[in-house]
C-alpha positions as CSV (number, residue, x, y, z in Angstrom):
1,M,22.0,14.5,-3.4
2,S,19.8,15.1,-6.5
3,T,16.0,15.4,-6.9
4,Y,14.5,14.1,-10.1
5,A,11.0,14.7,-11.6
6,I,9.9,11.8,-13.8
7,G,6.9,11.7,-16.2
8,D,4.0,9.2,-16.5
9,L,5.1,5.5,-15.9
10,Q,1.8,3.9,-16.7
11,G,3.0,0.5,-15.7
12,C,6.3,0.6,-17.7
13,Y,8.3,-0.8,-14.8
14,D,11.3,-2.2,-16.7
15,E,11.9,1.2,-18.5
16,F,11.5,3.0,-15.1
17,R,14.2,0.9,-13.5
18,Q,16.5,1.3,-16.5
19,L,16.0,5.1,-16.3
20,L,16.9,5.0,-12.6
21,D,20.0,3.1,-13.4
22,R,20.9,5.6,-16.1
23,I,20.7,8.5,-13.7
24,A,22.5,6.5,-11.0
25,Y,19.6,6.8,-8.6
26,T,20.6,6.0,-5.0
27,P,17.6,5.9,-2.6
28,T,19.7,6.8,0.4
29,R,20.9,9.9,-1.4
30,D,18.5,10.9,-4.1
31,R,14.8,11.8,-4.3
32,I,12.2,11.0,-7.1
33,L,9.1,13.0,-7.8
34,L,6.6,11.1,-10.0
35,A,4.1,13.2,-12.0
36,G,1.2,10.7,-11.6
37,D,-0.3,7.9,-13.7
38,L,1.9,5.3,-12.1
39,V,-0.4,2.6,-13.4
40,N,-2.5,1.3,-16.4
41,R,-1.9,0.4,-20.0
42,G,1.6,-0.8,-19.4
43,P,2.4,-4.4,-18.5
44,Q,3.7,-4.0,-14.9
45,S,1.4,-1.6,-13.0
46,L,1.6,-3.7,-9.9
47,A,5.4,-3.4,-9.8
48,C,5.4,0.3,-10.3
49,L,2.9,0.8,-7.5
50,R,4.9,-1.5,-5.1
51,F,8.1,0.3,-5.9
52,A,6.7,3.7,-5.2
53,R,5.0,2.5,-2.0
54,D,8.1,0.6,-0.7
55,Q,10.4,3.6,-1.4
56,A,8.1,6.1,0.1
57,G,11.0,7.8,2.0
58,A,12.7,8.6,-1.3
59,V,9.9,8.6,-3.8
60,R,6.9,10.9,-3.8
61,C,4.1,11.2,-6.4
62,V,1.0,13.1,-7.3
63,L,-2.2,11.3,-8.4
64,G,-3.1,11.1,-12.1
65,N,-6.3,10.2,-13.8
66,H,-5.3,6.6,-14.2
67,D,-4.5,6.3,-10.5
68,L,-7.9,7.7,-9.7
69,H,-9.5,5.3,-12.1
70,L,-7.7,2.4,-10.3
71,L,-9.2,3.6,-7.0
72,A,-12.7,3.9,-8.6
73,C,-12.4,0.4,-10.1
74,A,-11.4,-1.0,-6.7
75,A,-14.7,0.4,-5.4
76,D,-16.6,-1.1,-8.3
77,R,-15.0,-3.5,-10.8
78,R,-17.7,-2.8,-13.3
79,R,-15.8,0.4,-14.1
80,L,-12.9,-1.6,-15.6
81,K,-12.4,-0.9,-19.3
82,P,-11.2,-3.4,-22.0
83,G,-7.8,-1.7,-22.3
84,D,-7.1,-1.5,-18.6
85,T,-4.2,-3.4,-17.0
86,L,-5.3,-3.0,-13.4
87,A,-6.7,-6.4,-12.6
88,E,-3.3,-7.7,-11.3
89,I,-3.4,-4.9,-8.7
90,L,-7.0,-5.5,-7.6
91,D,-6.2,-9.3,-7.3
92,A,-2.8,-8.8,-5.5
93,P,-2.6,-10.1,-1.9
94,D,-1.4,-6.6,-0.7
95,A,-4.1,-4.8,-2.8
96,A,-5.7,-3.2,0.3
97,E,-2.4,-1.8,1.5
98,L,-1.4,-0.5,-1.9
99,L,-4.7,1.2,-2.6
100,A,-4.8,2.8,0.9
101,W,-1.3,4.2,0.2
102,L,-2.3,5.4,-3.2
103,A,-5.4,7.1,-2.0
104,A,-3.3,9.1,0.5
105,Q,-1.1,10.6,-2.2
106,P,-1.6,14.3,-2.9
107,L,-2.9,16.0,-6.0
108,A,-0.2,18.6,-5.9
109,L,3.4,18.8,-4.5
110,H,4.9,22.1,-3.6
111,E,8.7,22.1,-3.0
112,A,9.8,25.6,-1.9
113,E,13.5,24.6,-1.9
114,H,13.2,23.9,-5.7
115,D,10.7,26.6,-6.4
116,L,8.5,23.8,-7.8
117,L,4.9,22.8,-8.0
118,M,4.2,19.3,-9.4
119,I,0.8,18.4,-10.7
120,H,-0.4,15.7,-13.1
121,A,-2.3,17.7,-15.7
122,G,-3.2,21.4,-15.4
123,L,-4.6,24.4,-13.6
124,P,-7.3,26.9,-14.4
125,P,-6.1,30.5,-14.8
126,Q,-8.2,31.7,-11.8
127,W,-6.2,29.9,-9.1
128,D,-3.1,31.3,-7.6
129,L,-0.6,29.1,-5.8
130,A,-2.2,29.4,-2.4
131,Q,-5.6,28.5,-3.7
132,T,-4.2,25.7,-5.8
133,L,-2.6,24.1,-2.7
134,A,-5.7,24.6,-0.6
135,L,-8.0,23.1,-3.2
136,A,-5.6,20.2,-3.7
137,A,-5.7,19.5,0.0
138,E,-9.5,19.8,0.1
139,A,-10.0,17.2,-2.7
140,S,-7.3,14.9,-1.3
141,A,-9.1,14.8,2.0
142,V,-12.2,13.5,0.1
143,L,-10.1,10.8,-1.7
144,A,-8.5,9.7,1.5
145,G,-11.6,9.8,3.6
146,S,-14.8,7.7,4.1
147,D,-16.6,9.6,1.3
148,R,-14.2,8.3,-1.3
149,T,-16.5,5.5,-2.6
150,E,-19.4,7.8,-2.9
151,F,-17.4,10.4,-4.7
152,F,-16.4,7.8,-7.4
153,S,-20.0,7.5,-8.4
154,H,-19.9,11.3,-9.2
155,M,-16.3,11.6,-10.4
156,Y,-16.7,10.8,-14.1
157,G,-18.0,13.9,-16.0
158,D,-16.9,17.2,-17.5
159,Q,-19.2,19.6,-15.6
160,P,-19.0,22.2,-14.2
161,S,-16.7,23.7,-16.8
162,I,-15.7,27.0,-15.2
163,W,-14.5,27.8,-11.7
164,D,-16.7,29.6,-9.2
165,D,-15.7,30.1,-5.6
166,S,-19.3,29.3,-4.6
167,L,-19.1,25.7,-6.0
168,V,-20.0,23.1,-3.4
169,G,-20.3,19.4,-3.0
170,W,-19.5,16.9,-5.7
171,D,-19.5,19.6,-8.4
172,R,-16.7,21.4,-6.6
173,T,-14.6,18.3,-6.0
174,R,-15.1,17.0,-9.6
175,F,-14.0,20.4,-11.0
176,V,-10.9,20.4,-8.9
177,I,-9.9,16.8,-9.7
178,N,-10.6,17.4,-13.4
179,C,-8.1,20.2,-13.4
180,F,-5.4,18.4,-11.5
181,T,-5.7,15.1,-13.4
182,R,-7.3,15.7,-16.8
183,L,-6.9,19.3,-18.0
184,R,-5.1,20.2,-21.3
185,Y,-7.0,23.1,-22.9
186,C,-9.2,25.9,-21.7
187,S,-10.6,29.1,-23.1
188,A,-9.1,32.5,-22.2
189,D,-11.7,33.0,-19.5
190,G,-10.8,29.6,-17.9
191,R,-13.6,27.4,-19.2
192,L,-12.3,23.8,-19.3
193,A,-12.3,21.9,-22.6
194,M,-11.9,18.3,-21.6
195,K,-12.3,16.6,-25.0
196,P,-9.3,17.8,-27.1
197,K,-6.1,15.7,-26.6
198,G,-3.9,16.6,-29.5
199,A,-0.8,18.7,-29.6
200,P,-1.1,22.6,-29.7
201,G,-2.3,23.6,-33.1
202,S,-4.8,20.9,-33.4
203,Q,-7.4,22.4,-31.0
204,A,-10.5,24.3,-31.9
205,E,-10.4,28.1,-32.2
206,G,-10.6,29.9,-28.9
207,L,-8.8,27.2,-26.9
208,L,-5.4,27.5,-25.4
209,P,-3.0,25.1,-23.6
210,W,-3.8,25.7,-19.9
211,F,-0.3,27.1,-19.3
212,A,-0.5,29.7,-22.1
213,V,-3.7,31.5,-21.0
214,P,-2.9,35.2,-20.5
215,G,-3.2,36.3,-16.9
216,R,-2.8,32.8,-15.4
217,R,-2.4,33.5,-11.7
218,T,0.2,30.8,-11.3
219,A,2.4,32.2,-14.1
220,G,5.2,33.1,-11.6
221,T,5.3,29.5,-10.3
222,R,7.6,26.9,-11.7
223,I,5.4,23.9,-12.7
224,V,6.2,20.4,-13.7
225,F,3.5,18.2,-15.1
226,G,2.7,15.1,-17.1
227,H,-0.5,13.7,-18.7
228,W,-0.1,15.1,-22.2
229,S,1.7,12.5,-24.3
230,T,0.8,14.2,-27.6
231,L,2.5,17.3,-26.3
232,G,5.7,15.4,-25.3
233,R,8.5,17.0,-23.4
234,V,8.2,20.8,-23.3
235,E,10.4,23.4,-21.8
236,W,8.7,26.8,-21.9
237,P,10.7,29.1,-19.6
238,E,8.5,32.0,-20.5
239,H,5.5,30.1,-19.0
240,R,7.7,28.5,-16.3
241,V,6.4,25.1,-17.2
242,W,8.1,21.8,-17.9
243,G,6.0,18.9,-19.4
244,L,7.5,15.4,-18.8
245,D,5.0,12.9,-20.3
246,T,7.0,11.7,-23.2
247,G,4.7,8.8,-24.1
248,C,6.7,5.8,-22.7
249,V,3.7,3.5,-22.9
250,W,3.2,4.4,-26.5
251,G,6.7,3.4,-27.5
252,A,8.4,6.8,-27.2
253,K,10.5,7.8,-24.1
254,L,10.5,8.1,-20.4
255,T,12.1,11.3,-19.1
256,A,13.7,12.5,-15.9
257,L,14.4,16.1,-15.1
258,N,17.2,16.8,-12.6
259,L,15.7,19.7,-10.6
260,D,19.0,20.7,-9.2
261,S,21.0,20.9,-12.5
262,G,18.3,21.2,-15.1
263,E,19.7,18.2,-16.9
264,L,17.2,16.0,-18.8
265,T,17.7,12.3,-19.3
266,S,15.4,10.2,-21.6
267,L,15.2,6.5,-22.2
268,P,13.6,4.9,-25.3
269,C,10.7,2.7,-24.5
270,A,9.1,-0.5,-25.9
271,D,5.8,0.0,-27.7
272,H,3.3,-1.4,-25.2
273,R,0.2,0.2,-26.7
274,Q,-0.5,1.3,-30.3
275,P,-0.3,5.0,-30.9
276,G,-3.6,6.7,-31.8
277,G,-5.5,5.3,-28.9
278,S,-7.1,7.4,-26.1
279,A,-4.5,9.7,-24.6
280,D,-6.3,10.2,-21.3
């Protein structure tokens, strides 16, 4: 039995299935952990979502920003953007079941047997592992609960920009979800910078990749994440982080990490979207 972590699918279903064939994935034997953004921009978002839902015994995932955007668009279609490829899901006969399944997925997965924390985007330096898991569960309860629709009217925004244990209400939930699903850079004191999307070296002075902030309280935790296509695949053992968003939807690669052996497998992808667009 092997457990594989796979980066952002973003609707690239054909490439996903080809990668599963390449690693000889067998659902009765192996497990797949998906790093979020199952949907949007690629041509087969519905197929990706159905596959993950139908193989829920072998496939687990965390929520990414595009997954949350889908849920928000289901609550109000006026939130759909010109480049979104989500309408086929919203119009599907099993849309209600798929969306209910998606809303119940976590923001963080902790696998003690693999010494692994999977998230979609990043973490502020103030949180340790215990607080990370507690806040993920707290925000997930909002997303899966009756307040979900109301939250979506407050979800889009970059404030507050720094963690405070006294945060309450929508500000607290928005900060937590921004970290788990959107974060790339922050300052040394943990102030979030949500605008920069380029690779390290392109950011403004004073900003650091979230995983490189000195004193980060999850520094001893092995973390696998996606979201950052301009970063690409990274292996930084000194930070104990592995980035797996290798830009499949932009015509780069889709990557799987065997968590048992450490072996990486990548598959070249078709160019479904032109590089240089929004990387969120």
